[in-house]
N, C-alpha and C positions, 0 to 999 in steps of 0.2 A: 227108165228109158225103153223098156219093153212096152210099157203102156203107150208111149208116143209112137212106137213102131206099129202097134196095133191100130191106133187111131189113124195113122197115116194110111194104112191099108183101107180104112173105111172112107177115105176121100176128103174132099175139101170142106165138107160140112163140119169136120172136127177141128178146123184151124184154131178156133178160139180155145178149145179144150187143150190142144197141143201147146199153145202159147202159155196158158196158165200153168201147165205141168212144167214147162221149161223155166218159167219165172220162179216157181217153187224150188226147182233143182238149183237154179242160180243162187237163190237166197241161202240154201243149205251149204253150197260151196263157199259162199262168202263168209259164212260163220265158221266153216272149217279152216279157211285161209286165215281168218282173224286169230283163231286159237293156235294155229301152227306158228303164226308170226310171234305171238306171245311166248310160246315155248322156245322159239329160235332166239328171242332176245334174252330169256333167262339163261339159256345155254351159253350164249356169248358172254354174259356177265360172269358166269361161273368159270369160264375159260380164262377170262381176264384175272379173276381172283387167284386161280391156280398159277397163272403166269407170274403175278406179283409175288406170290409165296416162293416160287422157284427163284426169283431174282433176289429176294431177301435171304434165302437160305443157301445161296451158292458162294 
């Protein structure tokens, strides 16, 4: 994001470069979100397993 700020200071001639950087950042965020979603689902599955064990052992 610092690169984008620096490019912004350089003026409108850097618009394409800023867009390209933002698109790359967006793609990295999408990958992170996907990984987090996978982890979230695994945790929910584990919580359900523990809940079932509690019910069976009470």
